[in-house]
N, C-alpha and C positions, 0 to 999 in steps of 0.2 A: 504493500500500500504506500509506503514511504517513497519507493522508487517511482510509482505511478504519479504521486503528487509532485515530486521534483520535476519529472518530465513534463507534466501538465503546466507547471509554472514556467518552465524553460521555454515551452512553445508559446504560452500566453503572452509572455513579456517581450518576445522578439519574433516578429512575423518572418524574419529571414530564416529562423530555425525551422519553422514549419515548411518553408520552401525546400530546405535541405533534405528533409525527410521525404517530402512528396516527390522530389526529383532525384531521389537516390538511384544510383545506377542499377537497373534490374539485372543486368548480366552478372554483376558482382554479387548481388544478393542470391542469385541462383547458384553461383559457384560456392557461396557461403553455405547454402543449404546442402549441397552435395558433400562439402567438407564435414558438415555436422553429421550427416548420415554415415559417412565413412568413420567418423569418430565413434558413433554408436556400434557399428559393425566390429571395429577393432576391439573396442571395450568388451563387448559380449564374447567374442572369440577368445580373447585373452583370459577372461574369467572362466569360461568353459574349459580351457586348456589347464588352468591352475586347478580347477575342481577335479579334473580327471587324474591328477597326479596321485598315484597310490590308491586309486579306487577303480573298481571295475564298472561302477555305475556311470551312466551317461545322461546328459540332459539335452534337450533340443535347443536350437537357437532362440526360439520364442520364449521358452522357459528361462533361458539365460538372460534375455532382455528384460523379462518381467522382474527377475531378481535384481538386476542392476537398477531398474527404476524404483524398486522397493527401497534400496539403499539411498538413492538420490533424494527421493521424497522424504524418507525418514530423517534426513539431515536437518529438515526444517522443524523437527520436534526438538525442544530443548533437551540436551544431553547427547544428541547425535548418534547414540548407539542403537536407537530403536530400529532404524532401517536394517542394520546388520543383524539385530536380534530377530526381526521379522523374516529376513532371508534365511537365517539359521533354522527357524521353525519350519519354514517351507522345505528346506533341504532335509530336515529330519523326517518330515512326512514322506519324502521321496526315497528314504532308506539310507541316507548318509549318517554315519556315526558322529557323535559329538567331537571326537578327535579329528575326523576328516574335515568337519566344518571349521573347527578352530584353526587347523593348519592352513586350510585354503584362505580363510579370511585374513589371518596374520600375514601370509605370504603376499596376498593381493595388496593389502594396505602398505606394507613395507616397500614392495616394488613400485607401487604408485608414488609414494613419497620420495624414494631415492632417485627415481628417474626424473621426477619433477624438479628436485633440487639440482640434479646434474644438468638439465636443460636450462634452468634458471641461471646457474653459475656460468655456463657457456655463453648465454645471451648477455649477461652482465659484463663479461670480459669483452665481448664484441662492442657493447655500447660504451663502456667506460675505459676500456683498455688498461685496467689496473691489474698488476700481477697478483694482488690479493684474490681476485676471483678465479684466476688460473690455479692458485693454490687450493681454493675451495672446490674447484672442479676436480682436482686430483684426489681430494679427500672423499668426495662423493663417489669417484671411481673405485677407490679402495674399499669403501663401504659396500659397494655392489659386489666386488670380488669376495669380500668377507661373507656376504650373504650367500654367495655360491658355495663357499666353503663351510657353510653353517653346520652341515652334518659332521664334518671332522672336528669343528670347534666344540660342538655339543658332546661328542665322544670324549674329547679332552677334558671338558668341564665335569662330565659325569665321573671320569676317572679320578679327578681331584676331589670333587664333592659329590659322592654317591647319592646323597639325599635330594639333590636337585633333579635326579633322573625323571621322576613322574611328571614334573613340570616341563622340562626341556624336551621330552619326547613328543609333547603336544605340538611343538613348533618345528620339529625336525622334518624338513622336506627334502627328500633325496631325488636329485635329477642330474643328468649328465650336462656337460658344458654346452652342447649344441642346443638342448631344450632351454637351458637357462638363458643363453644368448638370444634365442628366438623370442622368449617371453620379455626379456629386457628391451629388445628392439620393438616389440609390440607395444609396450607401454610408452616408450619414447614416441612411437608413431601416433598413439592416441592423443598425447599432449600436443604434438605438432598439428594434427587435424583440428583439434579444438582451437589452437592458436590461429590456424589459418582461417577458421570460421570467424573468429573475433576480428582478425585483420581485415578480411573481406567486407564484413558488415561495417566496420569503421570507415574504410576508404570509400565505400559506396555512399556514405553520408557526408563525409568531410573531404575536402580537396587536399589530401596528404600525398606528397610525393613518395613513391615506393622505391626504397633503396635497401641495401643490406642492413644499414644502420636502423632504418625505420622498422623493418621486419623484426630485427632483434629487440627493439623497444617493445613492440607489440607482444612478442613471445615472452619477454621478461615481465611485462605488466600482467599478462594472463597467468603465467605460472606462479609468480610471487603472490598475486592476489588470491589465487585458489589455495596455495599452500598456507598462507596466513589465515584464510578463512577456515581451513581444515584444522589447524591447531588451536584456533580460538573456540574452545569448547563452550564458552558462554554465549556465543552468537549462533543461533539456529541457522543452518545453511551458510554460515559465514557472512550473513547479511550485515552490511555496513563495513565490516573488516575487509572483505574482498574488494569492495568498491573503493574504499579509502586507500588501501595499499596500491591497488592497480592504477588508480587515478593519479597518485603522487608520481608514479613513474611516467605516465603518459604526458605529464606536464612538460616533459622535455620536447614534446612534439606539438602540443596544442595547449590553449589556455585551460586553466583549472576547471572552469565551468563546462567546457566541451569535454574534458577528460572524464569528469564525473558522469556527464550525460552518456558518453559512450559505454562506460562500465555498467550503468543502470539499464541502458537499452540492451546490452548483451545479456544481462541477467534475465530480462523479460524474454529475449530470444531463446535462451537456454530452457527456461521453464515452458515456453510454448512448444518447443520440440519434444520435451519430455511428456507433455500432455498429449501431443500428437501420437507419439510412440505408444503411450499407455492406451489411448483411445483405439488405436489400430489393433492392439492386442485384445481389447475387450470385444471389438466387432468380430475379430477373427474367431475368438472362442465361442461367441454367440452363434456364429455361422456353423461352427463345428458341432455344437450342441443341436442346432436345428437340423443339420444333415443327419446326425445320428438318430434323431427321432423319426425322420423320414424313412431311413433304412429299416 
């Protein structure tokens, strides 16, 4: 509601802003839509791949999408864990054990965070050119490697402190280097597709020259905004935090008012696509139920 109110006043106080939206480049908006669809596809495939690690059970793409949407909508409930809890309940009903659900959720969240930080530090280095961000990029890379070696590290810790075994076994995900690399690339790709969607929506509305520096600013704004909103447990869905952090970075390209507007518009864009995806699933399942009754 706050986002809608800000955008309303932004348009009300300046007719030029209305013209910007009305005359947004449709080809760029279409490209943004395809980027967002690709983001959904990669996100679901990555989650399904993680869920299949160490389990013989399989879920369909539609079921995977519904679980991703459960988590996304659940973030808007204070506490942020309710979406993951709802997904866990759904997985338990499908036959997954508590240990399998815990491992998959832990691995997903850690890989999402680490790849997000990796991409954010890379973008920050491109934007600011400071060696500090190159060092942080190296740290993020090392953490990803340690995550791959998690099984060996857990074995070492259990050998030193045997009492930790019941807890550590819950997060022990064993997979080879090729599968880990594929999953890491998949999560980097979903961040890039989401960033591309944000960039395309923004340049469709505002006349911003597209350069390597500009693209890096948009990627940095998107990733840091999302990561800040992710860790801000007090803010449902990262509302306010995501927009504030992202807008502060965008001010290197546009005035603050425009930066906040772009972040809020993209929030609405994301929610609309989530509603569209959720609506399509509901319609599909209703059709399946209707077909089954006919048969």
